[in-house]
C-alpha positions as CSV (number, residue, x, y, z in Angstrom):
1,M,-227.8,-8.3,-28.6
2,Q,-224.5,-6.6,-27.3
3,H,-226.2,-4.5,-24.5
4,Q,-227.1,-7.5,-22.8
5,N,-223.6,-8.2,-21.7
6,I,-223.4,-4.9,-20.0
7,R,-222.9,-5.3,-16.2
8,E,-222.7,-3.0,-13.1
9,G,-219.2,-1.4,-12.6
10,F,-218.3,-1.5,-16.3
11,D,-216.4,1.7,-17.0
12,V,-217.8,4.0,-19.7
13,F,-216.3,6.0,-22.5
14,L,-217.0,8.0,-25.6
15,H,-214.3,6.5,-27.8
16,D,-212.0,3.4,-27.2
17,G,-208.8,4.4,-25.9
18,G,-210.0,7.5,-24.3
19,H,-210.6,8.3,-20.5
20,A,-213.3,6.7,-18.7
21,F,-215.7,9.3,-17.3
22,G,-218.0,7.2,-15.4
23,A,-219.2,3.5,-14.6
24,V,-222.4,1.6,-15.0
25,R,-224.5,1.7,-11.9
26,E,-227.5,-0.7,-13.4
27,A,-228.3,-2.3,-16.6
28,R,-231.9,-2.3,-17.6
29,K,-233.7,-3.7,-20.7
30,N,-233.9,-0.4,-22.8
31,E,-231.3,1.6,-20.8
32,I,-228.3,1.9,-18.7
33,V,-227.8,3.9,-15.5
34,V,-224.2,5.6,-15.7
35,Y,-222.7,7.4,-12.7
36,I,-220.5,10.1,-14.1
37,E,-217.9,11.8,-11.9
38,N,-218.9,15.3,-10.4
39,A,-222.4,14.9,-12.0
40,G,-224.2,12.0,-10.6
41,D,-226.5,9.3,-12.3
42,F,-227.8,9.4,-15.9
43,R,-230.0,7.2,-17.8
44,V,-228.8,6.4,-21.2
45,P,-230.7,4.4,-23.7
46,V,-229.2,1.4,-25.0
47,S,-229.5,2.6,-28.6
48,A,-226.5,5.1,-27.7
49,V,-224.3,2.1,-26.9
50,K,-221.7,1.7,-29.6
51,E,-219.6,-1.2,-28.3
52,V,-219.2,-3.4,-25.3
53,D,-215.9,-5.1,-24.8
54,S,-213.5,-6.0,-22.1
55,E,-215.8,-4.6,-19.4
56,K,-215.9,-1.3,-21.1
57,V,-219.0,0.5,-22.6
58,V,-218.5,3.0,-25.5
59,L,-221.1,5.3,-26.2
60,D,-222.0,7.1,-29.5
61,R,-221.7,10.8,-29.0
62,S,-224.2,11.7,-31.5
63,K,-227.1,10.0,-29.5
64,L,-226.5,11.7,-26.3
65,S,-228.2,14.6,-25.2
66,P,-226.6,18.1,-24.6
67,I,-226.9,17.8,-20.9
68,L,-225.3,14.5,-20.7
69,L,-222.4,15.7,-23.0
70,E,-222.0,18.6,-20.7
71,A,-221.7,16.3,-17.7
72,I,-219.1,14.3,-19.4
73,A,-216.9,17.2,-20.2
74,R,-217.0,18.1,-16.6
75,A,-216.3,14.7,-15.4
76,H,-212.5,15.3,-14.6
77,S,-212.8,18.9,-13.6
78,R,-212.1,18.5,-9.9
79,E,-209.1,16.4,-10.3
80,D,-205.6,17.8,-9.5
81,P,-203.7,18.1,-12.9
82,R,-200.5,17.8,-10.9
83,I,-201.2,14.0,-10.1
C-alpha cells in the first residue's frame, strides 16, 4: 500500500503543486505524525493520505478534522510576506 512509502522528513501538502505546510515526523502503521509550522505535531490517519510521490505526501482535505485544517491555514502566518 502507498502509505508504506512514507518516510520521516517528507513534505506534506493539501494538493500537488501547493505550498508545503509541514513535514512527516513519524510514519506508523495506521497514522503519520505531521509537524505543522506554528502549530506542532498532529496525528493523521493513513486513510487521509491521498498520494505519496517524490518525497511529498498529499492529504485529502475532506478527511481532515477542523482543528487540523485550522492549523494548516495558520501554518505560514508568521512568515514575513516581504521575503
